[in-house]
DOSE-623613 format. One record per atom (N, C-alpha, C): residue number from 1; residue in one letter; atom name; y, z, x. Coordinates in steps of 0.001 Angstrom, whole numbers, plus 500000, padded with zeros to 6 digits. Atoms other than C-alpha are relative to their C-alpha. Layout:
<NUM,a,CA,<Y,Z,X>>
...
END
This chain:
<1,m,N,<498716,499095,500323>>
<1,m,CA,<869419,130047,909040>>
<1,m,C,<501337,499080,500426>>
<2,n,N,<498875,500643,499429>>
<2,n,CA,<872056,127268,909910>>
<2,n,C,<501057,499627,498814>>
<3,n,N,<498956,500243,501306>>
<3,n,CA,<873693,127106,906368>>
<3,n,C,<501142,500925,499903>>
<4,q,N,<499003,499016,499866>>
<4,q,CA,<876479,129218,907725>>
<4,q,C,<501240,499714,499075>>
<5,s,N,<498732,500250,500638>>
<5,s,CA,<879703,129719,905805>>
<5,s,C,<500833,501206,499916>>
<6,t,N,<499242,498878,500212>>
<6,t,CA,<882767,131876,905900>>
<6,t,C,<500740,499847,498848>>
<7,e,N,<499587,500285,501389>>
<7,e,CA,<883756,130295,902565>>
<7,e,C,<499154,500593,498767>>
<8,a,N,<501111,499565,500897>>
<8,a,CA,<880737,131480,900857>>
<8,a,C,<500517,501541,499329>>
<9,k,N,<499695,498518,500503>>
<9,k,CA,<881117,134832,898750>>
<9,k,C,<498880,500885,500046>>
<10,l,N,<501223,498898,499955>>
<10,l,CA,<879256,138078,898858>>
<10,l,C,<500062,500404,498467>>
<11,d,N,<500323,499559,501323>>
<11,d,CA,<877819,139339,895482>>
<11,d,C,<501010,501193,499694>>
<12,c,N,<499149,498854,500300>>
<12,c,CA,<879671,142575,895734>>
<12,c,C,<501245,499998,500428>>
<13,p,N,<498643,500348,499704>>
<13,p,CA,<883462,142505,895628>>
<13,p,C,<500513,500967,501254>>
<14,l,N,<499766,498989,499021>>
<14,l,CA,<883601,145476,898067>>
<14,l,C,<499679,499419,501327>>
<15,a,N,<500504,500641,498728>>
<15,a,CA,<881312,143722,900600>>
<15,a,C,<501059,498927,500388>>
<16,q,N,<499110,501023,499710>>
<16,q,CA,<883568,140789,900173>>
<16,q,C,<501143,500319,500800>>
<17,k,N,<498852,499582,499477>>
<17,k,CA,<886802,142740,900966>>
<17,k,C,<499639,500475,501576>>
<18,v,N,<500228,499689,498591>>
<18,v,CA,<885013,144074,904194>>
<18,v,C,<499816,498867,500861>>
<19,m,N,<500001,501353,499266>>
<19,m,CA,<884020,140656,905202>>
<19,m,C,<501340,499272,500459>>
<20,d,N,<498517,500557,499702>>
<20,d,CA,<887385,139312,904868>>
<20,d,C,<500857,500640,501025>>
<21,f,N,<499600,499331,498876>>
<21,f,CA,<888774,142086,906906>>
<21,f,C,<499594,499804,501222>>
<22,l,N,<500372,500199,498637>>
<22,l,CA,<886495,141683,909792>>
<22,l,C,<500178,498804,500499>>
<23,n,N,<499736,501173,499472>>
<23,n,CA,<887080,138192,910023>>
<23,n,C,<501532,499840,500367>>
<24,e,N,<498573,499952,499752>>
<24,e,CA,<890791,138749,909862>>
<24,e,C,<500294,500780,501382>>
<25,a,N,<499894,498889,498699>>
<25,a,CA,<890410,141640,912590>>
<25,a,C,<499504,499296,501191>>
<26,g,N,<500514,500691,498867>>
<26,g,CA,<888628,138952,914918>>
<26,g,C,<498412,500220,500245>>
<27,l,N,<501649,499722,500032>>
<27,l,CA,<884913,139985,914197>>
<27,l,C,<499372,499028,499149>>
<28,p,N,<500456,501088,500838>>
<28,p,CA,<883368,136777,912972>>
<28,p,C,<498852,500345,499158>>
<29,v,N,<501123,499489,501030>>
<29,v,CA,<881188,137431,909781>>
<29,v,C,<499942,498700,499013>>
<30,s,N,<500258,501238,500994>>
<30,s,CA,<879570,134423,907829>>
<30,s,C,<498759,500121,499081>>
<31,v,N,<501233,499933,501003>>
<31,v,CA,<877262,134168,904881>>
<31,v,C,<498938,498932,500214>>
<32,v,N,<501167,501006,499739>>
<32,v,CA,<873827,132754,905714>>
<32,v,C,<498901,500556,499173>>
<33,p,N,<500989,499552,500895>>
<33,p,CA,<871438,132907,902981>>
<33,p,C,<498633,500358,500627>>
<34,g,N,<501306,499543,499380>>
<34,g,CA,<868305,134971,903875>>
<34,g,C,<500283,500879,501322>>
<35,a,N,<499770,499445,498898>>
<35,a,CA,<870007,136614,906731>>
<35,a,C,<499419,501508,499974>>
<36,t,N,<500542,498496,499795>>
<36,t,CA,<868048,139778,907993>>
<36,t,C,<499640,500177,501396>>
<37,g,N,<500133,499456,498681>>
<37,g,CA,<867848,141626,911091>>
<37,g,C,<499195,501369,499944>>
<38,f,N,<500372,498659,500086>>
<38,f,CA,<867148,145168,911764>>
<38,f,C,<500035,500635,498686>>
<39,v,N,<499769,499522,501505>>
<39,v,CA,<868537,145834,908323>>
<39,v,C,<499995,498831,499041>>
<40,k,N,<500225,501192,500949>>
<40,k,CA,<867855,143804,905318>>
<40,k,C,<501374,499358,499537>>
<41,n,N,<498781,500588,500526>>
<41,n,CA,<870487,141218,904285>>
<41,n,C,<501173,499846,501086>>
<42,i,N,<499045,500151,498932>>
<42,i,CA,<872289,141280,907814>>
<42,i,C,<499416,499824,501329>>
<43,a,N,<500532,500255,498896>>
<43,a,CA,<871837,140115,911133>>
<43,a,C,<501055,499831,501067>>
<44,l,N,<498841,500209,498867>>
<44,l,CA,<873881,140345,914509>>
<44,l,C,<499447,499073,500873>>
<45,v,N,<500608,501195,499334>>
<45,v,CA,<873534,137175,916277>>
<45,v,C,<501291,499732,501091>>
<46,e,N,<499329,500504,498971>>
<46,e,CA,<875314,136689,919768>>
<46,e,C,<501558,500555,499778>>
<47,g,N,<498863,499470,500267>>
<47,g,CA,<878187,139061,918916>>
<47,g,C,<500885,499659,498635>>
<48,k,N,<499559,500302,501339>>
<48,k,CA,<878641,137726,915309>>
<48,k,C,<499183,500606,498997>>
<49,v,N,<500808,499320,501077>>
<49,v,CA,<877536,139098,911982>>
<49,v,C,<499652,498860,498811>>
<50,q,N,<500356,500958,500970>>
<50,q,CA,<875656,136943,909646>>
<50,q,C,<499390,500756,498814>>
<51,v,N,<500328,499119,500848>>
<51,v,CA,<875163,138363,906146>>
<51,v,C,<499532,498907,498828>>
<52,d,N,<500407,500607,501247>>
<52,d,CA,<873123,137314,902932>>
<52,d,C,<500934,500381,498966>>
<53,s,N,<498949,499670,501024>>
<53,s,CA,<875235,137461,899808>>
<53,s,C,<499600,501158,499229>>
<54,k,N,<500576,498680,500655>>
<54,k,CA,<873310,140567,898604>>
<54,k,C,<500434,501226,500866>>
<55,c,N,<499684,498750,498965>>
<55,c,CA,<874683,142779,901660>>
<55,c,C,<501118,500921,499392>>
<56,l,N,<499143,498786,500508>>
<56,l,CA,<876044,146073,900770>>
<56,l,C,<501194,500284,500868>>
<57,p,N,<498756,499813,499188>>
<57,p,CA,<879525,146890,902033>>
<57,p,C,<499869,501225,501024>>
<58,s,N,<500452,498914,498954>>
<58,s,CA,<877971,150394,903708>>
<58,s,C,<499159,499387,501127>>
<59,v,N,<500831,500564,499021>>
<59,v,CA,<875492,148230,905585>>
<59,v,C,<500884,499013,500835>>
<60,l,N,<499078,500713,499217>>
<60,l,CA,<878223,145605,906576>>
<60,l,C,<500778,500680,500852>>
<61,l,N,<499161,499030,499210>>
<61,l,CA,<880520,148479,907835>>
<61,l,C,<499253,500450,501223>>
<62,h,N,<500766,499345,498834>>
<62,h,CA,<877951,150132,909866>>
<62,h,C,<499559,498699,501081>>
<63,e,N,<500439,501118,498968>>
<63,e,CA,<876443,146893,911561>>
<63,e,C,<501036,499333,500542>>
<64,a,N,<498961,500566,499278>>
<64,a,CA,<879599,145523,912266>>
<64,a,C,<500605,500955,501006>>
<65,g,N,<499835,498944,499144>>
<65,g,CA,<880517,148653,913732>>
<65,g,C,<499432,500052,501392>>
<66,h,N,<500782,500065,498719>>
<66,h,CA,<878018,148082,916471>>
<66,h,C,<500611,499075,500812>>
<67,l,N,<499246,501014,499112>>
<67,l,CA,<880055,145032,917587>>
<67,l,C,<501218,500352,500273>>
<68,a,N,<498554,499767,499835>>
<68,a,CA,<883419,146452,917180>>
<68,a,C,<500274,501123,501092>>
<69,v,N,<499870,498774,499098>>
<69,v,CA,<882816,149590,919403>>
<69,v,C,<499535,499499,501452>>
<70,i,N,<500467,500636,498750>>
<70,i,CA,<881336,147250,922462>>
<70,i,C,<501182,499238,500678>>
<71,p,N,<499024,500769,499502>>
<71,p,CA,<883914,146000,924879>>
<71,p,C,<499756,498426,500141>>
<72,s,N,<500294,501553,500249>>
<72,s,CA,<884613,142314,924257>>
<72,s,C,<499379,499352,500893>>
<73,r,N,<500595,500906,499049>>
<73,r,CA,<883396,141129,927390>>
<73,r,C,<498575,500083,499846>>
<74,y,N,<501518,499873,500281>>
<74,y,CA,<879789,142340,926311>>
<74,y,C,<499642,499757,498688>>
<75,r,N,<500431,500108,501375>>
<75,r,CA,<880099,141705,922625>>
<75,r,C,<498905,498833,499659>>
<76,h,N,<500913,501325,500236>>
<76,h,CA,<878490,138096,922890>>
<76,h,C,<498361,500366,500300>>
<77,m,N,<501414,499564,499488>>
<77,m,CA,<875281,139894,924309>>
<77,m,C,<499339,500842,498868>>
<78,m,N,<500596,499104,501064>>
<78,m,CA,<874627,141899,921050>>
<78,m,C,<499214,499049,498870>>
<79,s,N,<500731,500788,501059>>
<79,s,CA,<871901,140245,919103>>
<79,s,C,<498659,500748,499789>>
<80,g,N,<501445,499538,500477>>
<80,g,CA,<868830,141263,917106>>
<80,g,C,<499966,501523,500384>>
<81,n,N,<500274,498376,499478>>
<81,n,CA,<867516,144568,918771>>
<81,n,C,<501078,500246,500910>>
<82,l,N,<499015,499653,499251>>
<82,l,CA,<870313,146128,919907>>
<82,l,C,<499833,501066,501092>>
<83,y,N,<500240,499251,499077>>
<83,y,CA,<868583,148648,921987>>
<83,y,C,<499554,498907,501311>>
<84,a,N,<500271,501060,499123>>
<84,a,CA,<867377,145503,924066>>
<84,a,C,<501428,499410,500548>>
<85,s,N,<498542,500484,499586>>
<85,s,CA,<871040,144291,924134>>
<85,s,C,<500607,500777,500997>>
<86,m,N,<499096,499084,499388>>
<86,m,CA,<872468,147447,925213>>
<86,m,C,<499115,500352,501537>>
<87,r,N,<500738,500032,498782>>
<87,r,CA,<869626,147521,928095>>
<87,r,C,<500622,498833,501107>>
<88,q,N,<499567,501091,499261>>
<88,q,CA,<870865,144108,929208>>
<88,q,C,<501427,500100,500414>>
<89,i,N,<498557,499825,499835>>
<89,i,CA,<874550,144982,929117>>
<89,i,C,<499933,501137,501003>>
<90,f,N,<499726,498908,498871>>
<90,f,CA,<873988,148200,931316>>
<90,f,C,<499175,499518,501349>>
<91,a,N,<500592,500745,498852>>
<91,a,CA,<871932,145887,933801>>
<91,a,C,<500991,499347,500700>>
<92,d,N,<498871,500921,499489>>
<92,d,CA,<875112,144147,934568>>
<92,d,C,<500376,500989,501403>>
<93,p,N,<499802,499171,498609>>
<93,p,CA,<875645,145274,938336>>
<93,p,C,<501603,500262,500213>>
<94,e,N,<498669,499525,499874>>
<94,e,CA,<879511,145309,937777>>
<94,e,C,<500176,501403,499536>>
<95,i,N,<499767,498537,500693>>
<95,i,CA,<879063,148535,935450>>
<95,i,C,<499795,501014,501346>>
<96,d,N,<500286,499171,498959>>
<96,d,CA,<877631,150259,938801>>
<96,d,C,<501281,500215,500772>>
<97,l,N,<498838,499934,498869>>
<97,l,CA,<880957,149266,940770>>
<97,l,C,<501349,500544,499361>>
<98,m,N,<498903,499756,500489>>
<98,m,CA,<883272,150450,938050>>
<98,m,C,<500189,501615,500135>>
<99,n,N,<499412,498311,500003>>
<99,n,CA,<885230,153980,938199>>
<99,n,C,<499619,500245,498525>>
<100,p,N,<500226,499755,501184>>
<100,p,CA,<883820,155825,935517>>
<100,p,C,<501170,500479,498872>>
<101,d,N,<498969,499763,500803>>
<101,d,CA,<887289,156438,934205>>
<101,d,C,<500693,498627,499385>>
<102,e,N,<499592,501309,500626>>
<102,e,CA,<887866,152769,933508>>
<102,e,C,<499839,499948,498657>>
<103,p,N,<500045,500207,501533>>
<103,p,CA,<888527,151980,929914>>
<103,p,C,<498474,499495,499571>>
<104,v,N,<501402,500491,500414>>
<104,v,CA,<885432,149596,929854>>
<104,v,C,<498792,500891,500234>>
<105,s,N,<501102,499283,499823>>
<105,s,CA,<883250,152086,931441>>
<105,s,C,<500025,501137,499133>>
<106,r,N,<499908,498970,501167>>
<106,r,CA,<884356,154876,929128>>
<106,r,C,<499516,499269,498739>>
<107,a,N,<500443,500234,501368>>
<107,a,CA,<884016,152695,926120>>
<107,a,C,<498462,499706,499971>>
<108,l,N,<501369,500283,500157>>
<108,l,CA,<880568,151525,927106>>
<108,l,C,<499102,501379,499853>>
<109,l,N,<500663,498659,500337>>
<109,l,CA,<879513,155253,927100>>
<109,l,C,<500422,500628,498481>>
<110,q,N,<499737,499488,501318>>
<110,q,CA,<881062,155661,923625>>
<110,q,C,<499618,498986,498971>>
<111,c,N,<500435,500937,501098>>
<111,c,CA,<879176,152968,921629>>
<111,c,C,<498696,500245,499332>>
<112,g,N,<501470,499529,500502>>
<112,g,CA,<876260,154961,920250>>
<112,g,C,<500065,499938,498395>>
<113,d,N,<500279,500083,501435>>
<113,d,CA,<875323,155040,916531>>
<113,d,C,<501068,500983,499419>>
<114,s,N,<498985,499123,500616>>
<114,s,CA,<877714,158178,916013>>
<114,s,C,<501300,499378,499897>>
<115,e,N,<498582,500645,499937>>
<115,e,CA,<880728,156226,917067>>
<115,e,C,<500166,498775,498859>>
<116,v,N,<499915,501048,501102>>
<116,v,CA,<879695,153235,914776>>
<116,v,C,<500147,500615,498647>>
<117,t,N,<499887,499495,501402>>
<117,t,CA,<879484,155501,912016>>
<117,t,C,<501223,500520,499684>>
<118,a,N,<498626,499482,500300>>
<118,a,CA,<882819,157089,912583>>
<118,a,C,<500939,498635,499908>>
<119,w,N,<499152,501241,500002>>
<119,w,CA,<884389,153459,913090>>
<119,w,C,<499847,499511,498557>>
<120,a,N,<500136,500539,501366>>
<120,a,CA,<882772,152310,909701>>
<120,a,C,<500685,500788,498961>>
<121,w,N,<499234,499163,500994>>
<121,w,CA,<884217,155316,908075>>
<121,w,C,<501385,499765,499963>>
<122,a,N,<498748,500260,499874>>
<122,a,CA,<887567,154647,909330>>
<122,a,C,<500521,498723,499308>>
<123,v,N,<499500,501557,500666>>
<123,v,CA,<887691,150966,908355>>
<123,v,C,<499756,500114,498429>>
<124,g,N,<500312,499675,501278>>
<124,g,CA,<886233,151956,904986>>
<124,g,C,<501192,500719,499309>>
<125,k,N,<499014,499260,500758>>
<125,k,CA,<888952,154459,904274>>
<125,k,C,<501590,499189,500233>>
<126,h,N,<498763,501053,499857>>
<126,h,CA,<891647,151763,905801>>
<126,h,C,<500078,499020,498658>>
<127,l,N,<500305,501007,501039>>
<127,l,CA,<890300,149381,903095>>
<127,l,C,<500195,500670,498461>>
<128,g,N,<499856,499393,501329>>
<128,g,CA,<890554,151991,900198>>
<128,g,C,<498688,500071,499387>>
<129,i,N,<501338,499732,500786>>
<129,i,CA,<886711,152081,899589>>
<129,i,C,<499740,501302,499774>>
<130,d,N,<500458,498704,500381>>
<130,d,CA,<885323,155159,897758>>
<130,d,C,<499187,500386,501101>>
<131,e,N,<500844,499489,499053>>
<131,e,CA,<883748,157293,900147>>
<131,e,C,<498584,499977,499930>>
<132,d,N,<501566,499960,500377>>
<132,d,CA,<880390,157402,898355>>
<132,d,C,<499469,498570,500170>>
<133,q,N,<500408,501263,499805>>
<133,q,CA,<880340,153684,898964>>
<133,q,C,<500066,499456,501451>>
<134,i,N,<500015,500264,498613>>
<134,i,CA,<881275,153731,902653>>
<134,i,C,<498704,500501,500604>>
<135,i,N,<501164,499435,499615>>
<135,i,CA,<878249,155891,903147>>
<135,i,C,<499290,500349,498753>>
<136,l,N,<500566,499548,501220>>
<136,l,CA,<875708,156104,900420>>
<136,l,C,<499161,501212,500342>>
<137,d,N,<500719,498596,499925>>
<137,d,CA,<873809,159361,899744>>
<137,d,C,<498462,499808,500810>>
<138,d,N,<501370,500049,499569>>
<138,d,CA,<870404,157851,900656>>
<138,d,C,<499950,499253,501501>>
<139,q,N,<500020,500554,498595>>
<139,q,CA,<871457,156402,904027>>
<139,q,C,<500143,501082,500947>>
<140,y,N,<500185,498989,498994>>
<140,y,CA,<871059,158080,907384>>
<140,y,C,<498943,500907,499737>>
<141,q,N,<501041,499144,499966>>
<141,q,CA,<867714,159507,906583>>
<141,q,C,<500199,500962,498876>>
<142,e,N,<499691,499183,501016>>
<142,e,CA,<868838,160730,903237>>
<142,e,C,<501238,501018,500191>>
<143,g,N,<499004,499033,499535>>
<143,g,CA,<871670,162621,904980>>
<143,g,C,<501663,499401,499818>>
<144,g,N,<498698,500780,499822>>
<144,g,CA,<874512,160296,904040>>
<144,g,C,<501114,500866,499282>>
<145,d,N,<499017,499023,500520>>
<145,d,CA,<876332,163172,901748>>
<145,d,C,<500780,500861,501215>>
<146,f,N,<499518,499271,498948>>
<146,f,CA,<876409,165373,904680>>
<146,f,C,<500877,499453,501177>>
<147,i,N,<499220,500533,499024>>
<147,i,CA,<877659,162952,907213>>
<147,i,C,<501379,499727,499372>>
<148,r,N,<498638,500014,500798>>
<148,r,CA,<880476,162336,904572>>
<148,r,C,<500860,500979,500094>>
<149,i,N,<499167,498827,499911>>
<149,i,CA,<881519,165802,904596>>
<149,i,C,<500404,500366,501590>>
<150,q,N,<499511,499889,498660>>
<150,q,CA,<881395,166065,908403>>
<150,q,C,<501193,498995,500503>>
<151,l,N,<498888,500828,499672>>
<151,l,CA,<883681,162859,908559>>
<151,l,C,<501258,500368,499336>>
<152,q,N,<498630,499699,500577>>
<152,q,CA,<886115,164148,905949>>
<152,q,C,<500622,501262,500586>>
<153,t,N,<499302,498758,499411>>
<153,t,CA,<886730,167414,907779>>
<153,t,C,<500020,499772,501658>>
<154,r,N,<499635,500342,498670>>
<154,r,CA,<886856,165504,911240>>
<154,r,C,<499098,500935,500999>>
<155,g,N,<500926,499199,499207>>
<155,g,CA,<883740,167478,912449>>
<155,g,C,<498787,499011,500334>>
<156,y,N,<501238,501017,499640>>
<156,y,CA,<881359,164267,913161>>
<156,y,C,<500300,499832,501610>>
<157,i,N,<499887,500252,498577>>
<157,i,CA,<880651,163929,916788>>
<157,i,C,<500600,498567,500463>>
<158,g,N,<499534,501385,499472>>
<158,g,CA,<881514,160166,916857>>
<158,g,C,<501370,499647,499929>>
<159,i,N,<498526,499900,499997>>
<159,i,CA,<885078,160924,916281>>
<159,i,C,<500205,500210,501305>>
<160,n,N,<499652,499768,498547>>
<160,n,CA,<885144,162361,919888>>
<160,n,C,<499684,498852,500598>>
<161,g,N,<500378,501337,499290>>
<161,g,CA,<883331,159180,921098>>
<161,g,C,<501125,499025,499940>>
<162,l,N,<498902,500913,500317>>
<162,l,CA,<885957,157040,919343>>
<162,l,C,<501272,500340,500685>>
<163,s,N,<498856,499467,499282>>
<163,s,CA,<888710,159227,920943>>
<163,s,C,<499930,499718,501528>>
<164,h,N,<500096,500423,498468>>
<164,h,CA,<887223,158784,924527>>
<164,h,C,<500032,498774,500210>>
<165,g,N,<499934,501439,499753>>
<165,g,CA,<886888,155060,923908>>
<165,g,C,<501610,499383,499599>>
<166,g,N,<498798,500412,500285>>
<166,g,CA,<890450,154980,923076>>
<166,g,C,<500561,499508,498754>>
<167,f,N,<500048,500561,501357>>
<167,f,CA,<890341,154109,919371>>
<167,f,C,<501240,501165,499216>>
<168,c,N,<499202,498984,500734>>
<168,c,CA,<892244,157571,918241>>
<168,c,C,<499998,501224,500802>>
<169,v,N,<499979,498524,499531>>
<169,v,CA,<892702,161229,918804>>
<169,v,C,<499408,500805,498657>>
<170,p,N,<500507,499358,500889>>
<170,p,CA,<890824,163699,916781>>
<170,p,C,<501015,500910,499005>>
<171,r,N,<498836,499449,500571>>
<171,r,CA,<894112,165633,916108>>
<171,r,C,<501050,499743,500774>>
<172,a,N,<498681,500402,499223>>
<172,a,CA,<897742,165132,917028>>
<172,a,C,<500043,500604,501356>>
<173,n,N,<500026,499501,498630>>
<173,n,CA,<898032,165429,920759>>
<173,n,C,<501336,499336,500830>>
<174,p,N,<498509,500695,499205>>
<174,p,CA,<901705,164810,922469>>
<174,p,C,<499552,499251,501291>>
<175,y,N,<500448,500591,498815>>
<175,y,CA,<899807,163960,925697>>
<175,y,C,<499245,498799,499792>>
<176,r,N,<500692,501301,500231>>
<176,r,CA,<897837,161124,924126>>
<176,r,C,<500468,499401,498528>>
<177,p,N,<499415,500329,501301>>
<177,p,CA,<900064,159387,921484>>
<177,p,C,<499335,498692,499517>>
<178,l,N,<500709,500914,500838>>
<178,l,CA,<897360,157607,919672>>
<178,l,C,<499715,500508,498579>>
<179,p,N,<500317,499496,501407>>
<179,p,CA,<896704,157635,915927>>
<179,p,C,<498905,501178,499726>>
<180,v,N,<500946,498937,500298>>
<180,v,CA,<894889,160573,914428>>
<180,v,C,<499006,499589,499042>>
<181,y,N,<501081,500433,500533>>
<181,y,CA,<891552,159797,913073>>
<181,y,C,<500073,500404,498517>>
<182,p,N,<500839,501061,500127>>
<182,p,CA,<890486,158253,910532>>
<182,p,C,<500836,498488,500415>>
<183,e,N,<499380,501332,499677>>
<183,e,CA,<893365,155841,911662>>
<183,e,C,<499643,499740,501287>>
<184,l,N,<500432,500416,498558>>
<184,l,CA,<892647,153725,914660>>
<184,l,C,<501159,499022,500785>>
<185,a,N,<498959,500867,499380>>
<185,a,CA,<894864,152014,917316>>
<185,a,C,<499800,498540,499943>>
<186,f,N,<500487,501567,499922>>
<186,f,CA,<892881,148759,917201>>
<186,f,C,<498570,500283,499269>>
<187,w,N,<501007,500063,500853>>
<187,w,CA,<889895,147591,915231>>
<187,w,C,<498551,499547,500932>>
<188,l,N,<501131,500449,499154>>
<188,l,CA,<887845,146134,918060>>
<188,l,C,<500234,500394,501403>>
<189,q,N,<499768,499573,498609>>
<189,q,CA,<887299,147382,921426>>
<189,q,C,<500377,498857,501023>>
<190,p,N,<499496,501040,499495>>
<190,p,CA,<889381,145257,923712>>
<190,p,C,<498913,499555,501179>>
END
């Protein structure tokens, strides 16, 4: 799988729009024919995204979110089995020495699947993608429609995680001058 290209195009124009945005935001995405990992048509390799031309925008948003919510100093460790990657990250002895209120420490505690889903929704909304294309009905164990409702009403738990990670606030707060979700202060965890 070394026929990588950032110039190659994806079959779906919406997926192409997501790929272009991610590359501009600083998250490397390249087309690699046959790329497949945990999810079909996409692989995470050393903090970068590889996609087959058939990759769906909803899948690209979600899988890229796994890299986006990880603090930048650990992003390169994200490959293949993300559970193994997270175990490796949390084995870093520096983490034990961090103050739990340090931004990196807080961010590491806020990089689960729900935060990834909330991040993907925010990016999809930012790009003007139809909500039913950001999260498909048959995704999330056939619960995609319910998760969309939770995100629309800002009642999804991952929004709180993004807030604790410094991306946003769930509602306007004069003591925390951050954008209100689904707006985000930054696209990639510093």
